[in-house]
PAZAPA-4460 file (N, C-alpha, C; in steps of 0.05 Angstrom, whole numbers, plus 32768, in hexadecimal, padded with zeros to 4 digits):
% residues 117
    n_x    n_y    n_z   ca_x   ca_y   ca_z    c_x    c_y    c_z   seq   type   mol
   7B4C   86B3   8AF2   7B4C   86B3   8B0E   7B60   86A6   8B15     1      M     A
   7B6D   86B1   8B2E   7B82   86A7   8B3F   7B81   868F   8B50     2      A     A
   7B87   8679   8B50   7B84   865F   8B5E   7B8B   8668   8B7C     3      S     A
   7B77   8665   8B94   7B80   866F   8BAF   7B98   865C   8BBB     4      P     A
   7B9A   8644   8BAA   7BB0   8636   8BB7   7BCB   8632   8BA9     5      D     A
   7BC7   864D   8B90   7BE1   8648   8B7A   7BFA   864A   8B8D     6      I     A
   7C01   8654   8BA2   7C1E   8651   8BAF   7C22   8633   8BBB     7      V     A
   7C0D   8629   8BC3   7C12   860A   8BCA   7C12   85F5   8BB4     8      R     A
   7C08   85FD   8B9D   7C0B   85F0   8B89   7C25   85ED   8B7C     9      L     A
   7C31   8607   8B7E   7C4C   860E   8B73   7C60   8602   8B86    10      V     A
   7C58   8605   8BA0   7C68   85F4   8BB7   7C6C   85D6   8BAF    11      E     A
   7C56   85CD   8BAA   7C55   85B3   8BA8   7C63   85A7   8B8D    12      R     A
   7C62   85B8   8B7C   7C71   85B1   8B5D   7C8D   85B5   8B62    13      E     A
   7C94   85C8   8B73   7CB1   85CB   8B76   7CBE   85B6   8B88    14      I     A
   7CAE   85AC   8B9D   7CB8   8596   8BAC   7CBA   8578   8B9B    15      D     A
   7CA2   8578   8B8B   7CA1   855F   8B77   7CB5   855E   8B68    16      R     A
   7CC2   8577   8B56   7CD6   8573   8B40   7CF0   8573   8B53    17      Q     A
   7CF4   857C   8B6B   7D12   8576   8B78   7D0D   855C   8B81    18      L     A
   7CF9   8552   8B8A   7CFC   8534   8B92   7D01   851F   8B7B    19      S     A
   7CF7   8526   8B65   7CF8   850F   8B4C   7D13   8519   8B3D    20      Q     A
   7D19   8534   8B39   7D2E   8538   8B29   7D49   8544   8B33    21      S     A
   7D4A   8555   8B44   7D62   855C   8B56   7D69   8576   8B43    22      G     A
   7D56   857B   8B2F   7D5F   8594   8B1E   7D4E   85AC   8B2E    23      E     A
   7D55   85C4   8B24   7D4D   85D7   8B30   7D32   85DF   8B20    24      V     A
   7D19   85E2   8B2E   7D03   85E4   8B1F   7D05   8600   8B11    25      P     A
   7CF7   8606   8AFC   7CF7   8621   8AF3   7CD6   8629   8AF1    26      T     A
   7CD1   8644   8AEE   7CBB   8650   8AEA   7CA6   8648   8AD4    27      L     A
   7CBA   864A   8ABE   7CAB   8637   8AA3   7CA0   861D   8AA8    28      P     A
   7CB1   860B   8AB2   7CAA   85F2   8AB7   7C97   85ED   8ACE    29      G     A
   7C93   85FD   8AE1   7C7D   85FD   8AF5   7C65   8606   8AEA    30      I     A
   7C6A   8619   8ADA   7C50   8626   8ACE   7C41   8612   8AB9    31      A     A
   7C50   8603   8AA6   7C4E   85EC   8A96   7C3C   85D7   8AA7    32      S     A
   7C49   85D1   8AC1   7C3B   85BB   8ACE   7C23   85BF   8AD8    33      R     A
   7C23   85DB   8ADB   7C09   85E3   8AE5   7BEF   85F2   8AD2    34      L     A
   7BFB   85EB   8AB8   7BEA   85F5   8AA4   7BE4   8612   8AA3    35      H     A
   7BF6   8621   8AAC   7BF7   8639   8AA7   7C0A   8649   8A93    36      L     A
   7C05   865D   8A8A   7C1F   8670   8A7E   7C2C   867A   8A93    37      H     A
   7C49   8681   8A8A   7C5B   868A   8AA0   7C55   86A5   8AAC    38      V     A
   7C47   86B7   8A9E   7C3F   86CF   8AA3   7C26   86D1   8AB9    39      R     A
   7C11   86BA   8AB3   7C02   86BB   8AC3   7C09   86B0   8ADF    40      A     A
   7C19   869A   8ADE   7C21   868F   8AF7   7C32   86A8   8B09    41      L     A
   7C44   86BC   8AFD   7C4C   86CD   8B0A   7C37   86DE   8B16    42      Q     A
   7C27   86E5   8B06   7C10   86FC   8B0F   7C01   86ED   8B25    43      R     A
   7BFF   86D4   8B28   7BEC   86C9   8B3F   7BFF   86CA   8B5B    44      Q     A
   7C16   86C2   8B50   7C2A   86C2   8B6B   7C2B   86DC   8B70    45      L     A
   7C2F   86F3   8B60   7C34   8711   8B64   7C1D   8719   8B73    46      G     A
   7C00   870E   8B72   7BEB   8716   8B7D   7BF0   8709   8B9C    47      Q     A
   7BF7   86FB   8BA6   7BFD   86F3   8BBF   7C19   86F5   8BC7    48      R     A
   7C23   870C   8BBC   7C3A   8716   8BC7   7C5C   8709   8BC8    49      H     A
   7C58   86F4   8BB6   7C6C   86E1   8BB7   7C7C   86DF   8B98    50      V     A
   7C93   86D4   8B98   7C9E   86D1   8B80   7CAA   86B2   8B81    51      A     A
   7CA7   86A7   8B68   7CB3   8692   8B63   7CC7   8688   8B6A    52      F     A
   7CDE   869E   8B69   7CFA   869B   8B79   7CFA   8694   8B96    53      R     A
   7CE9   86A7   8B9E   7CE4   86A1   8BBC   7CDA   8682   8BC6    54      Q     A
   7CC4   867B   8BB4   7CBB   865E   8BC1   7CCF   864A   8BB9    55      L     A
   7CDF   864D   8BA1   7CF3   8636   8B9D   7D08   863B   8BB1    56      L     A
   7D14   864F   8BBB   7D25   8653   8BD6   7D18   8642   8BEB    57      D     A
   7CFE   864E   8BF2   7CF2   8647   8C0D   7CF3   862A   8C0B    58      D     A
   7CEB   861D   8BF5   7CE9   85FF   8BF3   7D01   85ED   8BF3    59      R     A
   7D15   85FF   8BE4   7D31   85F2   8BEB   7D39   85F1   8C04    60      R     A
   7D39   8608   8C10   7D42   860B   8C2C   7D34   85F5   8C43    61      R     A
   7D16   85F1   8C3F   7D0B   85DD   8C4F   7D15   85C0   8C4C    62      H     A
   7D1A   85BD   8C31   7D24   859C   8C28   7D3F   859C   8C35    63      R     A
   7D52   85B2   8C2E   7D6B   85B0   8C39   7D70   85AB   8C58    64      A     A
   7D60   85BB   8C68   7D62   85B9   8C82   7D57   859D   8C8D    65      M     A
   7D3E   8593   8C7E   7D3A   857C   8C83   7D4E   8568   8C7D    66      R     A
   7D5D   856A   8C67   7D70   8553   8C5D   7D86   8553   8C69    67      E     A
   7D92   8568   8C73   7DA7   856C   8C82   7DA4   8564   8C9D    68      V     A
   7D90   856A   8CAD   7D8A   855C   8CC3   7D86   8543   8CC7    69      A     A
   7D7B   8535   8CB2   7D77   8515   8CB1   7D8E   8501   8CAC    70      A     A
   7DA6   8513   8CA3   7DBE   8504   8CA4   7DC0   84EB   8C93    71      W     A
   7DA8   84EB   8C85   7DA7   84D2   8C6A   7DBD   84D3   8C52    72      Q     A
   7DC3   84E9   8C4C   7DCE   84EB   8C36   7DE9   8503   8C37    73      H     A
   7E04   84FB   8C2D   7E1A   8509   8C2F   7E11   8529   8C25    74      D     A
   7E1A   853E   8C2B   7E15   8556   8C23   7E19   855C   8C05    75      L     A
   7E29   8551   8BF9   7E29   8557   8BDD   7E0D   8547   8BCD    76      A     A
   7E05   852F   8BD7   7DF2   8525   8BCB   7DD7   8538   8BD5    77      N     A
   7DD5   8548   8BEF   7DC2   8553   8BF0   7DC1   856D   8BDC    78      V     A
   7DD8   857A   8BDA   7DD9   858E   8BCA   7DCE   8587   8BA9    79      A     A
   7DD6   8570   8BA7   7DCE   8565   8B86   7DB1   8562   8B89    80      A     A
   7DA7   8555   8B9E   7D88   8550   8B9C   7D78   8569   8B9B    81      R     A
   7D82   8581   8BA8   7D76   859A   8BA7   7D7A   85AC   8B89    82      L     A
   7D8A   859F   8B7C   7D91   85AD   8B63   7DA9   85C1   8B63    83      G     A
   7DBA   85BF   8B76   7DCD   85D4   8B7A   7DE2   85CA   8B61    84      Y     A
   7DF6   85D4   8B59   7E05   85CD   8B45   7E21   85C1   8B55    85      S     A
   7E25   85C8   8B6E   7E3A   85BC   8B79   7E37   85C5   8B95    86      D     A
   7E42   85B2   8BA8   7E46   85BB   8BC5   7E48   85D7   8BCC    87      Q     A
   7E58   85E4   8BC1   7E61   8601   8BCB   7E45   860E   8BCC    88      A     A
   7E37   8611   8BB6   7E20   861C   8BB4   7E0D   8617   8BC7    89      H     A
   7E07   85FB   8BCE   7DF2   85F4   8BE2   7DFE   85FF   8BFC    90      F     A
   7E16   8602   8C03   7E1F   860C   8C1B   7E1B   8624   8C1F    91      T     A
   7E23   8639   8C0B   7E19   8656   8C0D   7E00   865A   8C0B    92      R     A
   7DEA   8649   8C00   7DCF   864C   8C07   7DC8   8643   8C21    93      A     A
   7DD4   8635   8C29   7DCD   8626   8C45   7DD5   8635   8C5C    94      F     A
   7DED   8641   8C55   7DF5   8655   8C6C   7DE9   8673   8C6D    95      R     A
   7DD7   867B   8C52   7DCF   8691   8C51   7DAC   868B   8C5F    96      R     A
   7DA4   866B   8C63   7D8F   8668   8C6B   7D8C   8669   8C88    97      W     A
   7DA6   865C   8C8E   7DA7   8653   8CB2   7DBF   8665   8CC0    98      T     A
   7DCC   866F   8CAF   7DEC   867A   8CBD   7DFB   8664   8CC1    99      G     A
   7DF4   864F   8CB7   7E0B   863B   8CC4   7E14   862B   8CA7   100      L     A
   7E29   861E   8CAA   7E2D   860E   8C8E   7E1A   85F6   8C93   101      S     A
   7E1B   85DB   8C7F   7E04   85C7   8C82   7E19   85B6   8C98   102      P     A
   7E31   85B4   8C98   7E41   85A6   8CAA   7E42   85AE   8CC8   103      T     A
   7E45   85C6   8CC8   7E3B   85DA   8CE5   7E21   85D1   8CED   104      A     A
   7E07   85D5   8CDE   7DF1   85D3   8CE8   7DEC   85B4   8CEF   105      Y     A
   7DFB   859E   8CE0   7DF6   8587   8CE9   7E02   857D   8D03   106      R     A
   7E1A   858C   8D07   7E29   8588   8D25   7E1B   8597   8D3B   107      K     A
   7E0C   85AA   8D30   7DFC   85B8   8D44   7DE2   85AC   8D4F   108      A     A
   7DD6   859B   8D3C   7DBF   858C   8D48   7DC0   8573   8D4F   109      I     A
   7DDB   8568   8D46   7DE0   854D   8D48   7DD6   8536   8D3B   110      G     A
   7DE2   8520   8D3A   7DD4   850F   8D2A   7DB8   84FC   8D35   111      K     A
   7DA3   84F9   8D29   7D8C   84EF   8D34   7D92   84D0   8D40   112      P     A
   7D83   84CF   8D50   7D85   84B4   8D60   7D74   849F   8D47   113      D     A
   7D80   8487   8D4A   7D73   8477   8D38   7D68   8459   8D46   114      R     A
   7D55   8453   8D45   7D49   8438   8D4F   7D56   8423   8D44   115      D     A
   7D61   8413   8D54   7D73   83F6   8D47   7D62   83DF   8D47   116      T     A
   7D4D   83E3   8D5A   7D3D   83CB   8D61   7D1F   83CC   8D55   117      G     A
***
């Protein structure tokens, strides 16, 4: 029987793996962590009309936009933290998501105010 929260479980696991390792989470790795066979996980996601690749891309996009907007890390570090092999691949993905390069996005939103006291 399919878990009603399988999408959220997969999203949480993707976030956890990105936070801990900076390596790209894989379908077999996520399935293993959730104690499911790869095909069972694919089937459960398919029942919800979502693909693992789509979830991975969505979670990376969400984290990338948050980290780029926070200005806490240089862009090469953000790319590595999200499992991109180099900054150029990250920049292409970011441009696909937003229509802007990470640098242009940062310029457009401006640096966040920081309280000093």
